[in-house]
GURO-300665 format. One line per 5 residues: number of its first residue (from 0); their letters; for each residue x, y, z of C-alpha. Coordinates in steps of 0.02 Angstrom, whole numbers, padded with zeros to 5 digits. Example, Ala and Ser with C-alpha at 12.3 -4.5 7.8 and 13.67 -1.06 7.14 Angstrom:
0	AS	00615/-00225/00390 | 00684/-00053/00357 .
//
This chain:
0	MSRPK	05695/04677/04971 | 05505/04665/04991 | 05466/04750/04826 | 05505/04720/04642 | 05676/04775/04579 .
5	YIFLA	05580/04875/04448 | 05403/04869/04383 | 05299/04896/04226 | 05127/04970/04254 | 05013/04947/04102 .
10	CPDPQ	04859/05057/04124 | 04780/05200/04025 | 04709/05289/04179 | 04833/05409/04264 | 04737/05408/04428 .
15	LLKAR	04744/05219/04442 | 04930/05225/04403 | 04957/05352/04541 | 04859/05246/04666 | 04953/05087/04622 .
20	MGELL	05122/05172/04636 | 05073/05238/04806 | 05026/05063/04863 | 05192/04994/04803 | 05293/05126/04895 .
25	DGSGQ	05189/05107/05055 | 05217/04919/05053 | 05401/04925/05005 | 05468/04915/05182 | 05558/05081/05157 .
30	TGWET	05506/05258/05202 | 05554/05434/05148 | 05535/05402/04962 | 05581/05544/04845 | 05489/05533/04678 .
35	RTFWG	05569/05594/04518 | 05459/05594/04362 | 05516/05585/04181 | 05411/05579/04021 | 05434/05451/03884 .
40	DDEEP	05363/05567/03751 | 05477/05715/03789 | 05603/05770/03657 | 05735/05696/03772 | 05635/05563/03865 .
45	LPPAF	05776/05496/03973 | 05893/05643/04006 | 06064/05629/04092 | 05981/05663/04260 | 05883/05501/04242 .
50	WTELT	06036/05396/04210 | 06129/05480/04353 | 05988/05437/04474 | 05976/05260/04406 | 06158/05209/04404 .
55	IKSLF	06260/05316/04526 | 06254/05270/04709 | 06252/05411/04836 | 06357/05413/04994 | 06199/05459/05090 .
60	PQPKA	06066/05360/04999 | 05884/05414/05004 | 05755/05297/04927 | 05707/05364/04757 | 05561/05314/04646 .
65	LVVRR	05605/05348/04464 | 05439/05360/04374 | 05437/05360/04184 | 05264/05416/04125 | 05206/05369/03950 .
70	AHSLK	05349/05245/03940 | 05261/05157/03796 | 05330/05298/03687 | 05511/05250/03719 | 05608/05183/03571 .
75	AEHWD	05708/05022/03552 | 05872/05113/03587 | 05807/05167/03757 | 05753/04991/03804 | 05922/04923/03748 .
80	KLDGA	06010/05039/03868 | 05886/05005/04008 | 05905/04817/03980 | 06081/04825/04048 | 06060/04964/04176 .
85	LRAVS	05914/04885/04267 | 06008/04723/04303 | 06119/04812/04429 | 05999/04943/04497 | 06028/04995/04678 .
90	PDVFP	05905/04935/04813 | 05875/05119/04854 | 05808/05154/04679 | 05638/05094/04621 | 05611/05119/04432 .
95	MFCLE	05427/05123/04379 | 05380/05122/04195 | 05202/05176/04153 | 05137/05099/03990 | 04986/05209/03955 .
100	GEWKG	04936/05153/03781 | 04753/05120/03740 | 04689/04944/03768 | 04610/04878/03607 | 04589/04698/03661 .
105	KGAPI	04592/04593/03819 | 04780/04601/03841 | 04887/04749/03890 | 04962/04844/03740 | 05146/04806/03771 .
110	PAPLA	05256/04897/03642 | 05345/04776/03527 | 05520/04851/03559 | 05495/04817/03745 | 05412/04645/03732 .
115	RRGVF	05567/04575/03645 | 05691/04635/03776 | 05755/04530/03919 | 05711/04668/04043 | 05526/04637/04011 .
120	KTAGD	05538/04448/04006 | 05626/04451/04175 | 05489/04564/04243 | 05356/04444/04182 | 05443/04292/04258 .
125	NGWVW	05455/04380/04428 | 05281/04458/04432 | 05347/04635/04406 | 05210/04680/04282 | 05045/04757/04339 .
130	ESAGL	04902/04772/04214 | 04736/04864/04223 | 04623/04913/04079 | 04552/05054/04186 | 04393/05065/04289 .
135	TRQSL	04242/04965/04233 | 04082/04914/04321 | 04165/04745/04351 | 04324/04818/04428 | 04244/04957/04532 .
140	PQFVA	04204/04844/04683 | 04389/04801/04702 | 04436/04984/04675 | 04316/05036/04814 | 04381/04901/04932 .
145	RWAAR	04562/04952/04907 | 04518/05135/04932 | 04430/05095/05096 | 04575/04991/05159 | 04700/05128/05116 .
150	HKLTF	04598/05260/05208 | 04550/05146/05354 | 04364/05155/05317 | 04234/05020/05348 | 04065/04989/05265 .
155	EPGAD	03896/04952/05338 | 03820/04799/05250 | 03787/04834/05067 | 03865/05008/05066 | 04017/04953/04964 .
160	KALAM	03908/04877/04828 | 03795/05030/04822 | 03944/05143/04804 | 04025/05038/04666 | 03863/05044/04565 .
165	VLPTD	03858/05234/04555 | 04040/05290/04542 | 04102/05355/04373 | 04226/05246/04279 | 04354/05385/04257 .
170	GAAAR	04488/05372/04391 | 04506/05558/04425 | 04318/05586/04435 | 04296/05432/04546 | 04431/05493/04664 .
175	LELDK	04344/05660/04686 | 04181/05571/04728 | 04270/05459/04853 | 04347/05613/04936 | 04170/05674/04963 .
180	IELAA	04117/05505/05034 | 04264/05506/05155 | 04210/05675/05222 | 04032/05609/05243 | 04097/05457/05339 .
185	GDGRV	04154/05575/05477 | 04253/05529/05631 | 04170/05359/05641 | 04254/05312/05474 | 04099/05213/05423 .
190	VRREH	04027/05224/05247 | 03838/05201/05248 | 03721/05151/05109 | 03643/05325/05101 | 03814/05400/05064 .
195	ASLVP	03800/05328/04887 | 03664/05457/04853 | 03798/05592/04864 | 03866/05531/04697 | 03761/05608/04557 .
200	ESGEL	03683/05493/04428 | 03774/05489/04262 | 03712/05632/04157 | 03615/05712/04301 | 03699/05878/04261 .
205	AFFDL	03705/05918/04077 | 03889/05960/04075 | 03903/05939/03887 | 03775/06078/03869 | 03874/06180/03993 .
210	MDALG	04034/06159/03892 | 03943/06209/03734 | 03875/06365/03818 | 04046/06413/03882 | 04110/06421/03704 .
215	RPGAE	03968/06529/03636 | 03991/06718/03647 | 03847/06799/03739 | 03797/06639/03829 | 03887/06684/03991 .
220	GAVWR	03725/06734/04076 | 03648/06564/04042 | 03803/06477/04110 | 03796/06576/04272 | 03609/06544/04294 .
225	RILSD	03630/06357/04264 | 03774/06338/04386 | 03694/06443/04522 | 03530/06351/04501 | 03612/06179/04519 .
230	HAKSA	03717/06243/04664 | 03564/06309/04756 | 03467/06146/04743 | 03615/06030/04782 | 03713/05995/04938 .
235	KDQML	03827/06141/04976 | 03981/06070/04893 | 03903/05946/04771 | 03895/06058/04617 | 04076/06113/04639 .
240	FNLIG	04144/05937/04660 | 04038/05875/04515 | 04106/06014/04406 | 04288/05980/04456 | 04266/05794/04427 .
245	FLAGQ	04191/05823/04255 | 04329/05944/04206 | 04463/05821/04261 | 04388/05683/04155 | 04360/05793/04003 .
250	ARMLW	04535/05867/04012 | 04610/05696/03985 | 04511/05671/03824 | 04544/05848/03764 | 04731/05825/03796 .
255	QIAHN	04735/05667/03691 | 04639/05749/03548 | 04747/05907/03554 | 04903/05798/03537 | 04829/05696/03393 .
260	EKAGG	04823/05539/03499 | 04690/05404/03503 | 04567/05473/03630 | 04472/05364/03753 | 04285/05380/03774 .
265	SPFAV	04136/05350/03661 | 04148/05401/03477 | 04008/05526/03508 | 04103/05610/03650 | 04263/05617/03547 .
270	RKNTP	04173/05696/03399 | 04088/05822/03512 | 04251/05871/03598 | 04364/05878/03444 | 04322/06057/03391 .
275	LAQRL	04346/06118/03568 | 04513/06029/03588 | 04575/06100/03424 | 04522/06275/03473 | 04600/06268/03646 .
280	GPRGV	04760/06183/03591 | 04884/06103/03712 | 04909/06264/03810 | 04723/06293/03832 | 04695/06113/03890 .
285	ARLID	04840/06131/04013 | 04755/06289/04080 | 04594/06191/04102 | 04686/06061/04206 | 04765/06199/04311 .
290	LAMGA	04595/06276/04346 | 04517/06111/04401 | 04662/06062/04512 | 04678/06239/04584 | 04495/06238/04633 .
295	ELAIK	04512/06068/04716 | 04667/06126/04812 | 04582/06286/04871 | 04438/06186/04944 | 04539/06048/05026 .
300	TGERK	04662/06169/05107 | 04523/06283/05168 | 04604/06428/05078 | 04437/06487/05007 | 04252/06453/05034 .
305	YDEVL	04146/06345/04918 | 04047/06490/04846 | 04205/06591/04813 | 04290/06446/04724 | 04135/06407/04621 .
310	DSLTA	04117/06588/04565 | 04301/06605/04524 | 04310/06440/04430 | 04157/06482/04326 | 04226/06654/04281 .
315	DLVEL	04394/06578/04232 | 04307/06446/04125 | 04205/06578/04034 | 04366/06674/03998 | 04459/06517/03940 .
320	FRPAR	04321/06455/03825 | 04290/06619/03735 | 04342/06583/03554 | 04443/06742/03537 | 04547/06701/03690 .
325	AGR	04555/06511/03682 | 04729/06508/03606 | 04810/06611/03743 .
//
């Protein structure tokens, strides 16, 4: 077997987790993977369906990746049961445990109930633990290189460094920018230095001001004027992709605040977003995520035109952020 028997992925960035899991499955030597996802912070984090997939062999086996998101929330009783079950896991099953706790020091935040179990010590001895504190200016060059290799892209001299210097350090936002770069590379699959200019400078668009305006009754006109103005003076799709990338990054912080978790980001950003997260609540934040992902899907599938998606997304955001309707 050319892959780990199981693996622990310690990283607070969901997009980096997704990318790493994709790399592991692509390099596993097996194809046709079916992915089943479970959540460690659910009321029943490891339901009977999980144990069935983990322990019962099928007559017609299909490779299955059993992904446990937010596995750092699992309790000692769960790890005790997994400690025995993972020793005899089938080669057609690949358990992946995502430890998504916040990094407060240099080392990964491994939960104490897990660190003491043999299942984790065995993983450490065999190299079945992957750790990443998330994207930083220091790690972005490697992130860009791995992205290019995965998508079969090449760089003209210096283009990779230029790109790494301007990408945002949020995984979801960086992925959206890289999607834009891949389109710009065209059929030649070559990323050029000038392509880095497609990534907006940090803070170029005052999105915090935009979010504030969305939540103020009567400010809808100003929101529309701002978005249309930026759209008119940018590349055709730049404003829309910038907006989707920003929403994806903010939704993660809002979700953590709405669930009373320790939120990533600067203390200023957390303080600024706390009233909004409390007003929207978990359902409102989930709606925000749906809007951002729906807009991205509509563009990438060609279902709707850029202008149509931008108009629709803005109208939906105004509706969502109205205080009287935020709890719906």
